[in-house]
C-alpha positions in Angstrom: 7.0 9.6 1.9 9.8 9.6 -0.7 12.2 8.0 1.7 10.1 5.0 2.4 10.2 1.8 0.3 7.2 1.1 -1.9 6.0 -1.7 0.4 5.8 0.7 3.4 2.2 1.1 4.7 2.6 4.9 4.9 1.7 5.3 1.3 -1.6 3.4 1.6 -2.4 4.9 5.0 -1.8 8.5 3.7 -4.1 8.0 0.7 -6.8 6.4 2.9 -6.5 9.1 5.5 -6.6 11.8 2.9 -9.8 10.3 1.4 -11.4 10.3 4.9 -10.6 13.9 5.4 -12.0 14.9 2.0 -15.1 12.9 2.7 -15.5 14.6 6.0 -15.1 18.1 4.5 -17.6 17.2 1.8 -20.2 16.0 4.3 -19.7 19.2 6.4 -20.2 21.4 3.4 -23.3 19.5 2.2 -24.8 19.9 5.7 -24.1 23.6 5.8 -25.9 24.7 2.7 -28.3 23.7 -0.1 -26.3 22.7 -3.1 -29.3 23.1 -5.4 -29.5 26.9 -4.7 -25.8 27.7 -4.3 -23.9 27.0 -7.5 -20.5 27.6 -5.9 -21.2 25.2 -3.1 -22.4 22.6 -5.5 -19.2 23.0 -7.5 -17.0 22.6 -4.4 -18.9 19.5 -3.3 -18.6 18.1 -6.8 -14.8 18.7 -6.8 -14.4 17.1 -3.3 -16.4 14.1 -4.5 -14.1 13.8 -7.5 -11.0 14.1 -5.2 -12.5 11.4 -3.0 -12.9 9.1 -6.0 -9.4 9.8 -7.2 -7.8 9.1 -3.8 -9.8 5.8 -3.6 -8.4 4.8 -7.0 -4.9 5.8 -6.0 -5.2 3.7 -2.8 -6.3 0.7 -4.7 -3.5 1.1 -7.2 -0.9 1.4 -4.3 -2.4 -1.7 -2.7 -2.0 -3.7 -5.9 1.6 -2.5 -6.3 2.4 -3.3 -2.6 0.8 -6.8 -3.0 2.9 -7.5 -6.1 6.1 -6.3 -4.4 5.5 -8.3 -1.3 4.9 -11.4 -3.3 8.1 -10.7 -5.3 10.1 -10.1 -2.0 8.8 -13.3 -0.4 9.2 -15.6 -3.5 12.0 -13.8 -5.3 11.7 -12.3 -8.7 10.7 -14.9 -11.3 12.9 -13.5 -14.0 16.0 -12.8 -12.0 19.0 -14.9 -13.1 21.8 -15.7 -10.8 24.8 -13.4 -11.2 27.8 -15.1 -12.9 30.2 -16.9 -10.6 33.3 -15.0 -9.7 36.5 -16.9 -10.4 38.3 -18.4 -7.5 41.5 -16.6 -6.7 44.0 -17.9 -4.1 45.3 -15.2 -1.8 49.0 -14.3 -1.6 50.5 -13.6 1.8 47.6 -13.0 4.3 44.8 -15.5 3.7 41.3 -14.2 2.6 38.0 -15.8 3.0 36.4 -16.8 -0.4 32.7 -17.3 -0.7 30.5 -18.7 -3.5 28.1 -16.1 -4.9 24.5 -17.1 -3.9 21.1 -16.1 -5.2 18.5 -14.5 -3.0 17.0 -16.4 -0.1 13.7 -18.1 -0.8 11.0 -19.1 1.6 
């Protein structure tokens, strides 16, 4: 996932899918044995429940970052100043196309 931009859905999907897998593993282990009699099983179930909560918090944090970035991409950054204008230079010999520096496109 390192090569995907922060707004890519793979980040949120990966955390959501990971949470579903952890929840499924916890449910299977709870159904297999009695956690009140098996201390090791109770510890594993507790750790899986903690991992499930952590993945949920991570997914919520990623969703907030993605929402903020999408708003920034659609509106443009509020604190971004336009770059300084480049000086106009006439070409010598073969003509060149000169363009005025423009800010980001806005919706």
